[in-house]
C-alpha positions in Angstrom: 0.0 0.0 0.0 1.3 3.5 -0.8 2.0 5.7 2.2 -1.0 8.0 1.5 -3.3 4.9 1.1 -2.0 3.5 4.3 -2.7 6.7 6.2 -6.2 6.8 4.8 -6.8 3.2 5.8 -5.6 4.0 9.4 -7.7 7.2 9.6 -10.8 5.3 8.4 -10.2 2.5 10.8 -9.7 4.9 13.7 -12.8 6.9 12.8 -14.8 3.6 12.5 -13.6 2.3 15.8 -14.8 5.5 17.5 -18.1 5.7 15.7 -19.0 2.0 16.2 -18.1 2.5 19.9 -20.4 5.5 20.0 -23.4 4.3 17.9 -23.0 0.5 17.3 -22.6 -1.7 14.3 -25.0 0.2 12.2 -22.8 3.3 12.3 -23.1 5.7 9.4 -20.4 4.9 6.8 -20.7 8.5 5.5 -20.0 9.9 8.9 -17.0 7.6 9.3 -15.6 8.8 6.0 -16.3 12.4 6.9 -14.6 12.0 10.4 -11.6 10.3 8.7 -11.3 13.2 6.3 -11.8 11.0 3.2 -14.5 10.6 0.6 -17.0 7.8 0.6 -15.3 6.2 -2.4 -12.0 6.0 -0.5 -13.8 4.3 2.4 -15.4 1.8 0.0 -12.1 1.2 -1.8 -10.5 0.1 1.5 -13.7 -1.6 2.9 -16.0 -2.7 0.1 -18.7 -3.7 2.5 -19.8 -3.0 6.1 -18.8 -6.6 6.9 -15.2 -5.8 5.8 -15.1 -2.7 8.0 -16.5 -4.5 11.1 -14.1 -7.4 10.6 -11.2 -4.9 10.5 -12.5 -3.1 13.7 -12.8 -6.3 15.7 -10.1 -8.6 14.2 -7.4 -7.9 16.8 -9.8 -8.2 19.7 -11.1 -11.5 18.4 -7.5 -12.8 17.9 -6.9 -12.0 21.6 -10.0 -14.0 22.6 -8.8 -17.0 20.5 -5.4 -16.9 22.1 -7.0 -16.8 25.5 -9.0 -19.9 24.5 -5.8 -21.7 23.6 -4.2 -20.7 27.0 -7.3 -21.8 29.0 -7.4 -25.1 27.2 -3.8 -25.8 28.3 -4.2 -24.5 31.9 -7.6 -25.4 33.2 -10.0 -28.3 33.5 -12.0 -28.5 30.3 -15.4 -27.4 31.8 -13.8 -24.6 33.7 -11.8 -23.5 30.6 -15.0 -23.3 28.6 -16.9 -21.4 31.3 -13.9 -19.0 31.8 -13.7 -18.3 28.0 -17.5 -17.7 27.7 -17.3 -15.2 30.6 -14.3 -13.5 28.9 -16.2 -13.3 25.6 -19.3 -11.9 27.3 -17.2 -9.2 29.1 -15.4 -8.4 25.9 -18.5 -8.2 23.9 -20.5 -6.2 26.5 -17.7 -3.6 27.0 -16.8 -3.2 23.4 -20.0 -1.7 22.1 -20.9 -2.9 18.7 -19.0 -6.3 18.9 -22.0 -8.3 19.9 -24.3 -6.5 17.5 -21.9 -6.8 14.6 -21.3 -10.5 15.2 -25.1 -11.0 15.2 -25.4 -9.0 12.0 -22.6 -10.9 10.4 -24.2 -14.2 11.3 -27.4 -13.2 9.6 -25.8 -12.3 6.3 -26.5 -14.8 3.5 -22.9 -14.9 2.3 -20.8 -17.5 4.2 -18.1 -15.9 6.3 -14.5 -15.9 5.2 -12.3 -18.6 6.8 -10.4 -15.9 8.8 -13.5 -13.9 9.8 -14.2 -13.0 13.5 -17.3 -15.3 13.4 -15.4 -18.3 12.2 -12.4 -17.7 14.6 -14.7 -17.5 17.6 -16.7 -20.5 16.5 -13.5 -22.6 16.1 -11.9 -21.5 19.4 -15.1 -22.0 21.4 -15.8 -25.3 19.5 -12.5 -26.8 20.6 -13.1 -25.8 24.2 -16.7 -27.2 24.0 -15.5 -30.6 22.5 -12.9 -30.9 25.3 -15.5 -30.2 28.0 -17.9 -32.7 26.4 -15.2 -35.3 26.2 -14.5 -34.8 29.9 -18.2 -35.2 30.7 -18.5 -31.6 31.9 -21.0 -30.5 29.3 -24.0 -32.4 27.9 -23.3 -33.8 24.4 -26.3 -32.1 22.7 -25.0 -28.6 23.5 -23.7 -26.8 20.4 -21.2 -24.0 20.2 -23.8 -21.9 18.3 -26.1 -22.2 21.3 -23.4 -21.0 23.7 -22.4 -18.1 21.4 -26.0 -17.1 21.1 -26.5 -17.0 24.8 -23.3 -15.0 25.4 -24.2 -12.7 22.5 -27.7 -12.1 24.0 -26.3 -11.4 27.4 -23.8 -9.0 26.0 -26.4 -7.1 24.0 -28.7 -6.9 27.0 -26.1 -5.6 29.5 -23.3 -3.7 27.8 -21.6 -4.0 31.2 -18.8 -6.4 31.8 -19.4 -7.4 35.4 -23.1 -8.0 34.8 -22.4 -10.0 31.6 -20.0 -12.2 33.5 -22.4 -12.8 36.3 -25.3 -13.6 33.9 -23.1 -16.0 31.9 -22.2 -17.8 35.2 -25.9 -18.0 36.0 -26.6 -19.4 32.6 -23.8 -22.0 33.0 -24.6 -23.0 36.6 -28.4 -22.7 36.3 -30.6 -21.8 39.2 -30.3 -25.0 41.2 -28.2 -24.8 44.4 
């Protein structure tokens, strides 16, 4: 990328991060372009679709969550590792306004996600933890990663508060029985 194109990319991404944090995943692309000091065509040259822009915004954060899943798998009992990761995902999603909504929006798109998309990365990381927990007898065999991600996403959307999200995920995992 030429130096001026790289600067434009970085300015667009910074403006998008701020606007999505402020207004959510449906942020105005025109406002993002304006805040970045570029035209709409420049924004679309770098990010042909909203999905591309959202993926760029959340990619590093999702990479960190996937790395955390690998660390937990090596360090904790399988059931505890899955529960800890689901809580971390809920806190992350709840406190990074727009992440939960954008993942929900991306999941509803008719086009299949790219292999390196945030959605696929989270699905694979959580799926590995879930399979280990199921193999250890810590989770029922009929539980699917899609179910768990839906629960975490719903909690994150409802709270937008990390501590509350973690508490509610714990409640969902442990149930209401003493």
